N, C-alpha and C positions, 0 to 999 in steps of 0.2 A: 506503652500505650495499649489500652484494651481493644481487642479486635471485636467489631460489631458485626452482626449478621445482616444479610441483605435487606430483610424486611424492616429491621430497625432503622437502617439508613434511608430506606424509601419513605417510611412513615415520618421521618424528620422533616421532609420537604415534599409533601405529596403534589402540591401545585407545580413545583419545578419539574418533577418527574413526569407529570401529565404533559407539560410543554415539550419535554424531550420526546415522548411517545408521538406527539402530533407531528414531529419532524422525522418520524421513522428512525429514531435513535433510542438508545438506552445507556444508562451509566454502567460502565464495566464494574465499578466498585459495588453496585447494588442490583445486579441482574438476576432475574429468575430463570429457571431452565427454559430453553427455547422450545416453542411448539410450532411445528410446520403445519400450515393450513391449506397448502395446495402448491401447484407448480409455481416457481418464482416468476415474477413479472419484471419488465423493464422499469427502472426507477432512477430519478435524479435526486441526490442529496444536496440541498442548497447551502453552500458555505456561508453566505451572508446572514442566514437565519441560524445556522448551527453554531458558528463561531461565538456569537454573544452568549449562547447557552453554555458553551464550553468554558468561557471566561467566568461566567457566573458560578461555576462549580466551586470556586474557591470559598464562596459563602457557605456552601452546604456540605463540603467535604474537606477534611484535613488529611493529608498524606499520612499513612500509618494506621488509619482506623479500620481498614478492611483487609481481608485476606488477599483480594485482588487489588493490590496497592498500586494502581495506575490511575492517573487522572485522564481517563479516556472515555469516549462515547462510541459505542458500537453502532454501525450502520445496519439496520434491519430491513429485510425485504418486507413489503406490505403483506406478503403471503406467509410470513413467519420464517423461523430459522435464522440463519446468518444473512449476510448480504446476498449470498448465493449458496447452493448446496455444497460448494467446495471451498468457499472463502468467507472469512469474516473481516470486512473492512471497517475502518473507523478512524476517528481523529483523536489525537492525544496532545496534551499540552503539559509543559513543566515550567513552573514559574521560577524566577530568580530565587536561589537559596533552597529550592525544594530538591528532594532526592527520592527516587523510586527504588525500592529495595531490590536486592539481588535475588534472582531466581533463574531456573532453567526449566524447560518443558519439552515434551515430545513433539509438539507443533513447531514449525519454523515460522519466522516472521520477516517481513521486509518493511523498512521505514523509508518513506519518501518525504523529505523535509520541505514543508510549506514556507517557513520563514521564522525569523526571530534572531536572538543573539544569546550566546553563552551556553546553548544546549550541547550535551555530549552523552555518549553511551560508552560504557566500559564492557568489553566482551573478552572473556578469558584473559584478563590482565592487560589488554591493549585499549587505549582510549581513542575514540573516534569522535572528532568534532563535527557537529551537525551544521552544515551550511545549506542555505536555501537551494533547492533543486537537487541535492545529493540523494542518492539511493544507497541505503545501508542494509545489508543482509544480516539476519540473525538466524543461523542454521539451527536445526534441532539439537537440543541437549547441550548448549553451551551456556555458561554462566553469563548473565548480563544484568546491568542496572543502568539507570539514567539519572542525570543531574543537570543543574544549570548554575554556573558560576558567573553569569553575565548580568545585564541590567534590564533585559526584556524577556518576556515569555518566548519559549520556542515551541512551535507547532509542527506536527508532522502527521502524515497519513500512515496508518498501520494496515498491512495486508497479511493475514495469517492463514495458514491452511488448516486451521482448527476444525472447521466443519468437516473436512475430509478425514483428518486424523481421528476425530471423535467417533467415526464409524467403528474403529477398532479399540477405542478406549484411550482418552486423553489423560496424561498424568503430568504432574509438576512437582518440583522440589524447591523449597525455599531455603535461603541461607540467612543466618543471623548476623553475618559479617559483611562489611563493606569490602568490595574488591580493591586490592592494591594494584595500582598501575605498575607493572613489572617491565614493560617494554621501554627502553630508555630514549627512544627517538620520537620526534614530533609526529612524523608520518607513521601509520600502521605498517607492520612488516610486509603485508601482502602488497601494499601500494609501492613499497620500495622494490620488491621482487619483480612486480609486473608493471614497471614504470613506462614502458614504451609499447604502443600498439604494434602487433605483428612480430614481437620479439619475446622470447622466453629464456629464463635462466637454464643453462644446461642441466639435464637430469630432472626437470620439473615433472612432478606428478600431482594429480589432484587427490588429496587424502581421503575425500569422501565423494559422494555423488554431487555434492554442492560445490560451488565455486570457491577456491581458496582465497579469492579476492572478495572482500566484504564491503569495501567503500568504492562507489562509482561517483566521482565528482561531477557536479552540474556542468562545469566549464567544458569537460571532455564530451559529455553527451550533446550539449548544444553545438559544439564545433563539428561533431560527427554528422549530425543531422543537417546542419546548414551546408556542409560540404557535399553531402549526398544530393541535396536539392539542386546544386549547380549542375549535376549530371543530367537531371531531368525529373519531371513530375510523374509519379505513379498515378494512374487514373483512380485507384481505390484508396490509397493511403497517403498520397502526395509525397512525403518523405518519411521513412520510418527505419530506425535502427534498433537492434536488440542488444541488451546487456548480456554478455556471454561469460561462460567459464573460460578464462584465458588459456587454460591448459588443454581442454578438450574441444573448445570451439562450440560446445553445446549450450543448452540453457543454463542460466546461472544458479537455479535451484532445481530440486527433483520434483517439485510440485507446482511451481509457478514460473511462467515465462514473463519477462519484463522488457518493455520497449519504450523508446522515446519517439514521438511522432510530431512532425511539423506540418501544419496546414497553412498555406499562404492565404492572404486576404482574398476573399471571393472564391476560394476553392469549393467546388461541389463534387464530392467523390461519387463514384459509381457504387452500387449496392453489392454486398457480399454477405455470406453467412458461413459460420463454422460450428462444429460441435464444441461443446464446452461453454463456459461462462467467462465473460470479459468485464473488467472494470476499467473505466477511463477517467482519470483525474485531470482536470483542466488546470495545467500549471499557469498558463497565461493566455488570455484571449477570450473570444465570445463567438457564439454560433448556435447551431442546433444539430441534432441527429434524428434522422427518420428511422424508427424501429418498427417493423411490421406495419408500415403505413401511418404510424402515429409520430407526431413531432414532439421532441423533447428539447427545449431550449436550455442553454447552459452558458456560464461565464466563469471567470477565474475562480478557482477554489472548489468548484462543484465536482461531484463524482457521479458518474453514470454507470449503471449495470446493464449489460446486454445479455439477454438469455440465450440458452442453447439453441442452435440451429434456427436463428431468427435473422431475417434480412435487416441490414442496417447500412446507412450511408451518412457521412459527415458533411456538414456545410459550415464554412468559417466566415464570419463577418469581418474579423480582424486576423492578423497573424496569430496563430494559435499553436501552443505547445501542449501535447497530451502525454501523460504517463499512462501507458496501457499495460495491463497485466491480464493474463488468462491462464487457464489450468491445462493447457495442451500437454505439458510434460507428464501429467497423470495418464492421459489417454493414449499417447503415442506408443508406449511399449506394448499395448494390447491391440494396436492397429485400429483404434477407434477414433482417431482424429481425421476429420474430413473438412474440406473447404469447397465452396461453390460460389461462382459469380453469377449475377443476374444478367441474362442476355436479352431479355425482352425490354421494350420501351426505352431503348438506348441505354440500358443498364441502370435505370432509375425506377423507384417504386411509384 
């Protein structure tokens, strides 16, 4: 298939791309170089408006037409650049029978599966089935591709450190071949090695700064955060657990920390702020977040960006699960990570 340039792909459906821009998104397969217009601002990307545009992409784009061969929409901050200065978030879908070609890049990526059936990714010869609520890591420079051999589209959120890595020059390598699955078992090797919380195989070492475990199933994350809630509610986070490197006990990647948060119905958290940028994907539930005195309403599927050193507090209308990611691993080695809680006005803005 002939590879088309971004301008050709945009000119094919200008009205469609204008609607994408109105939702602060862009098509990955037809993006122009990013232009940063000022400090990033808090923003909510609305799933109920973006998902139909994502599904409509099948009319305007066929897999294999672009060098960036992914059916993905980038979430862009209204002030330009990526979603934040360190992260490019976005939504990706793969339809039944589709296949996203094999490549690797210096940026690392994390996939949080929103839903669907039949989606999978193959990473360095091991197949990872995509289940709703699963977190799948794609570390820097490993071969990966995606496919769908089911009957429904599979949708997931992408979080890449591309904006941070681009400071030093992002690079990528494509492959003309489809990866062969070489691991003979249904479960990935790392999930067999690290099958029980609090236990490690003798002699375990983390081969890189990233977690050797790449798949974190939803069932385990939900069970962990519900169990923590029984101990008591935190006044700021209610209940929140971190996805960790099972060998070191540290962050699961070198550039992004990932968490699962549970807010009970009616919870109104106290305000805090931290250095760095955070993204909150609403797995299930509804409510709002007050950021620097401004209210941002959200519901299931929405994604919220919280800027650097900005007061925020969450309020839940219903039981709410939030996948939270931030760039604290980038700042901590330099002593630049700070957190502060609001002490005035009972802890509320």
